[in-house]
C-alpha positions as CSV (number, residue, x, y, z in Angstrom):
1,X,41.1,-45.3,8.1
2,X,37.9,-46.4,6.4
3,X,35.9,-44.5,8.9
4,X,37.8,-41.3,8.2
5,X,37.4,-41.8,4.4
6,X,33.7,-42.4,4.9
7,X,33.3,-39.3,7.1
8,X,35.3,-37.2,4.5
9,X,33.1,-38.5,1.7
10,X,29.9,-37.7,3.7
11,X,31.2,-34.2,4.4
12,X,31.9,-33.6,0.7
13,X,28.5,-34.9,-0.3
14,X,26.8,-32.7,2.3
15,X,28.7,-29.6,1.1
16,X,27.7,-30.4,-2.5
17,X,24.1,-30.8,-1.4
18,X,24.1,-27.6,0.5
19,X,25.6,-25.7,-2.5
20,X,22.9,-27.2,-4.7
21,X,20.2,-26.1,-2.3
22,X,21.7,-22.6,-2.1
23,X,21.7,-22.4,-5.9
24,X,18.1,-23.6,-6.1
25,X,17.1,-21.0,-3.6
26,X,18.8,-18.2,-5.5
27,X,17.2,-19.3,-8.8
28,X,13.8,-19.5,-7.1
29,X,14.2,-16.0,-5.7
30,X,15.3,-14.6,-9.1
31,X,12.3,-16.3,-10.7
32,X,9.9,-14.9,-8.1
33,X,11.3,-11.4,-8.4
34,X,11.0,-11.6,-12.2
35,X,7.4,-12.8,-12.1
36,X,6.5,-10.1,-9.6
37,X,8.1,-7.3,-11.7
38,X,7.4,-8.6,-15.2
39,X,4.0,-6.7,-15.5
40,X,5.7,-3.5,-14.3
41,X,8.5,-3.9,-16.8
42,X,6.1,-4.7,-19.6
43,X,4.1,-1.6,-18.9
44,X,7.3,0.4,-18.8
45,X,8.4,-0.8,-22.2
46,X,4.9,-0.4,-23.7
47,X,4.7,3.2,-22.5
48,X,7.8,4.1,-24.6
49,X,6.6,2.4,-27.8
50,X,4.8,3.7,-30.8
51,X,1.3,2.1,-31.7
52,X,2.8,0.1,-34.5
53,X,5.4,-1.5,-32.2
54,X,2.9,-2.2,-29.5
55,X,0.6,-4.2,-31.8
56,X,3.3,-6.0,-33.6
57,X,3.5,-9.8,-33.3
58,X,5.6,-11.1,-31.8
59,X,6.1,-8.2,-29.4
60,X,9.2,-6.2,-30.1
61,X,11.7,-6.1,-27.3
62,X,14.2,-3.9,-29.2
63,X,12.7,-0.6,-30.2
64,X,13.5,3.1,-30.3
65,X,12.0,4.8,-27.1
66,X,9.6,7.7,-27.6
67,X,7.9,10.1,-25.2
68,X,4.8,10.5,-27.5
69,X,2.6,8.5,-25.0
70,X,3.6,10.7,-22.1
71,X,2.8,13.8,-24.2
72,X,-0.7,12.3,-24.8
73,X,-1.4,11.9,-21.1
74,X,-0.1,15.3,-20.3
75,X,-2.6,16.7,-22.9
76,X,-5.4,14.8,-21.1
77,X,-4.9,16.7,-17.8
78,X,-2.6,14.2,-16.1
79,X,-1.4,16.7,-13.6
80,X,-5.0,17.6,-12.6
81,X,-5.6,13.9,-11.7
82,X,-2.2,13.7,-10.0
83,X,-2.9,16.7,-7.9
84,X,-6.2,15.1,-6.8
85,X,-4.5,11.9,-5.9
86,X,-1.9,13.7,-3.8
87,X,-4.5,15.7,-2.0
88,X,-6.9,12.8,-1.4
89,X,-4.2,10.4,-0.3
90,X,-2.2,12.7,2.0
91,X,-5.4,14.1,3.6
92,X,-7.1,10.7,4.0
93,X,-4.0,9.0,5.4
94,X,-3.0,11.8,7.7
95,X,-6.4,12.2,9.3
96,X,-6.7,8.4,9.6
97,X,-3.4,8.2,11.4
98,X,-4.3,11.1,13.7
99,X,-7.5,9.2,14.7
100,X,-6.3,5.6,14.5
101,X,-3.1,5.7,16.4
102,X,-4.6,7.2,19.6
103,X,-7.6,4.8,19.3
104,X,-5.2,1.9,19.1
105,X,-3.4,3.1,22.2
106,X,-6.6,3.4,24.1
107,X,-7.7,-0.1,23.1
108,X,-4.3,-1.5,24.0
109,X,-3.5,0.1,27.3
110,X,-6.6,1.7,28.8
111,X,-9.6,0.1,30.5
112,X,-12.5,0.5,28.1
113,X,-15.9,-1.1,28.5
114,X,-16.7,-3.7,25.8
115,X,-13.2,-3.6,24.5
116,X,-13.3,-7.1,23.0
117,X,-16.6,-6.3,21.3
118,X,-15.1,-3.1,19.8
119,X,-12.1,-5.0,18.5
120,X,-14.2,-7.7,17.0
121,X,-16.3,-5.0,15.2
122,X,-13.2,-3.3,13.9
123,X,-11.9,-6.6,12.6
124,X,-15.2,-7.5,10.9
125,X,-15.0,-4.3,8.9
126,X,-11.9,-5.6,7.2
127,X,-13.7,-8.8,6.3
128,X,-16.7,-7.3,4.6
129,X,-16.3,-6.3,0.9
130,X,-16.4,-2.6,0.5
131,X,-18.9,-2.8,-2.4
132,X,-21.5,-3.6,0.3
133,X,-21.1,0.0,1.6
134,X,-21.1,1.7,-1.8
135,X,-24.8,2.3,-2.3
136,X,-25.6,3.4,1.3
137,X,-22.6,5.8,1.3
138,X,-23.6,7.1,-2.1
139,X,-27.2,7.8,-0.9
140,X,-26.0,9.5,2.2
141,X,-23.6,11.6,0.3
142,X,-26.3,12.7,-2.2
143,X,-28.3,14.0,0.8
144,X,-25.3,15.8,2.2
145,X,-24.2,17.2,-1.1
146,X,-20.8,15.5,-0.9
147,X,-20.9,13.6,-4.2
148,X,-18.2,14.9,-6.5
149,X,-16.2,16.6,-3.8
150,X,-12.8,15.9,-2.4
151,X,-14.1,16.1,1.2
152,X,-16.5,13.2,0.6
153,X,-13.8,11.0,-0.8
154,X,-11.4,11.9,2.0
155,X,-14.1,10.9,4.5
156,X,-14.5,7.5,2.8
157,X,-10.7,7.0,2.8
158,X,-10.7,7.6,6.6
159,X,-13.4,4.9,7.0
160,X,-11.4,2.5,4.9
161,X,-8.1,3.1,6.7
162,X,-9.2,3.4,10.3
163,X,-9.9,-0.3,10.9
164,X,-6.5,-1.3,9.4
165,X,-4.5,1.4,11.4
166,X,-6.3,0.7,14.7
167,X,-6.0,-3.1,14.6
168,X,-2.3,-3.2,13.5
169,X,-1.2,-0.4,15.8
170,X,-3.0,-2.0,18.7
171,X,-0.9,-5.1,18.2
172,X,2.3,-3.0,18.1
173,X,1.4,-1.2,21.4
174,X,0.6,-4.6,23.0
175,X,4.3,-5.6,22.5
176,X,5.7,-2.6,24.3
177,X,6.6,-3.6,27.9
178,X,4.3,-2.2,30.6
179,X,7.4,-1.5,32.8
180,X,8.2,1.6,30.6
181,X,4.8,3.1,31.3
182,X,5.1,2.2,35.0
183,X,8.5,4.0,35.2
184,X,6.9,7.1,33.5
185,X,4.0,7.0,36.0
186,X,6.5,7.0,38.9
187,X,8.0,10.2,37.4
188,X,4.5,11.8,37.4
189,X,3.5,11.4,33.8
190,X,-0.2,11.2,32.9
191,X,-1.7,9.0,30.2
192,X,-1.2,11.6,27.5
193,X,2.4,12.1,28.3
194,X,3.0,8.3,28.5
195,X,1.4,8.1,25.0
196,X,3.6,10.8,23.4
197,X,6.8,10.2,25.3
198,X,6.8,6.4,25.8
199,X,4.6,4.5,23.4
200,X,5.0,6.6,20.2
201,X,8.9,6.7,20.3
202,X,9.0,2.9,20.8
203,X,6.6,2.1,18.0
204,X,8.2,4.1,15.1
205,X,8.6,0.9,13.0
206,X,5.0,0.0,13.5
207,X,3.8,3.6,12.7
208,X,6.0,3.6,9.5
209,X,4.6,0.2,8.4
210,X,1.0,1.2,8.9
211,X,1.5,4.6,7.3
212,X,3.0,3.0,4.2
213,X,0.3,0.4,3.9
214,X,-2.4,3.0,4.3
215,X,-0.7,5.2,1.6
216,X,-0.6,2.3,-0.8
217,X,-4.2,1.2,-0.3
218,X,-5.5,4.8,-0.6
219,X,-3.4,5.7,-3.6
220,X,-4.6,2.6,-5.4
221,X,-8.3,2.9,-4.4
222,X,-10.7,2.8,-7.3
223,X,-14.2,1.8,-6.4
224,X,-15.3,4.7,-4.2
225,X,-13.3,7.2,-6.2
226,X,-15.2,6.1,-9.3
227,X,-18.6,6.2,-7.7
228,X,-18.3,9.4,-5.6
229,X,-15.9,11.7,-7.5
230,X,-17.0,14.1,-10.1
231,X,-14.7,15.4,-12.9
232,X,-13.0,17.9,-10.5
233,X,-12.2,15.3,-7.8
234,X,-11.2,12.2,-9.8
235,X,-7.8,10.7,-8.9
236,X,-5.3,9.0,-11.2
237,X,-7.0,5.6,-10.8
238,X,-10.2,6.9,-12.3
239,X,-8.5,9.1,-14.9
240,X,-6.9,5.9,-16.2
241,X,-10.2,4.7,-17.6
242,X,-10.4,7.4,-20.3
243,X,-7.9,5.4,-22.4
244,X,-10.0,2.2,-22.4
245,X,-11.9,3.6,-25.3
246,X,-14.8,1.6,-26.7
247,X,-16.1,0.2,-30.0
248,X,-15.4,3.4,-31.9
249,X,-11.8,4.2,-30.7
250,X,-10.5,1.1,-29.0
251,X,-7.9,0.9,-26.3
252,X,-5.1,3.4,-26.4
253,X,-2.4,0.9,-25.2
254,X,0.5,3.4,-25.3
255,X,-1.2,6.2,-23.3
256,X,-2.8,3.6,-21.0
257,X,0.6,2.1,-20.2
258,X,2.2,5.6,-19.8
259,X,-0.6,6.5,-17.3
260,X,-0.3,3.2,-15.5
261,X,3.4,3.5,-15.2
262,X,3.1,7.1,-13.8
263,X,0.5,5.7,-11.3
264,X,2.5,2.8,-10.1
265,X,5.9,4.4,-10.1
266,X,5.5,6.5,-6.9
267,X,4.3,3.4,-4.9
268,X,7.1,1.2,-6.2
269,X,9.7,3.9,-5.5
270,X,8.5,4.5,-2.0
271,X,8.3,0.8,-1.2
272,X,11.9,0.3,-2.2
273,X,13.1,3.2,0.0
274,X,11.1,2.2,3.1
275,X,11.6,-1.6,2.7
276,X,13.5,-1.8,6.0
277,X,10.6,-0.2,7.9
278,X,8.1,-2.6,6.3
279,X,10.2,-5.5,7.4
280,X,10.5,-4.2,10.9
281,X,6.8,-3.5,11.0
282,X,5.8,-6.9,9.8
283,X,8.2,-8.5,12.2
284,X,6.4,-6.6,15.0
285,X,9.7,-5.3,16.5
286,X,10.1,-2.1,18.4
287,X,12.2,0.6,16.8
């Protein structure tokens, strides 16, 4: 009888402990999500405030929303910068995918001389800070007449994205069983047909993951866009700096927040909609 009571007591204590752990996990997740989204929420609130409400101390949480800041950024050619960002990002990512995915397939499944050396070189490109390449690329672009053009920036975005796409997609292709390719060979398929009909359909999650990551990195890129783009080719990330002001005008916090929100919103929205593909891709699973 005592043993039964002791076992019952231990079971109750264990259930209480598990419930406490579950509550702690939920609170930790809520806190982590709040910390991650707090800057975004703060920018969102600031973008709808008047200058007097933005600079008030303590900061006002309850306020009357206004679109004045968004009218300011529209007057500052926001849609011109938006168009540049869309053109540069879609072009750079699309061309990078067209080059990187087949290259990853070749490095994964074909017999290529010095394959390990090529893979090591690709990996080292991700380790080196891109600021190292800024001056050489600028000097080359000056000679080629590409400074201040969209074509020049797109070319740089391809250079930035190719190592990431090639390395990650190579890992996804490695996980696809060779038996699928062997079966296609028996049916008379060549290496190109195997690539399009076997490997691509079975790596949709990986392609989606790499595509999303490349889009985010390209959309948010600032360094090369600042150095290489002229007025006509500047994306949103560079256009944002016009509200930083200086000694004479100061920072325009409202317009700066409205521009920042408009810059971040597409990335956050896309990430929420494609979350399942990101999870599949990071897990390395086949579609």
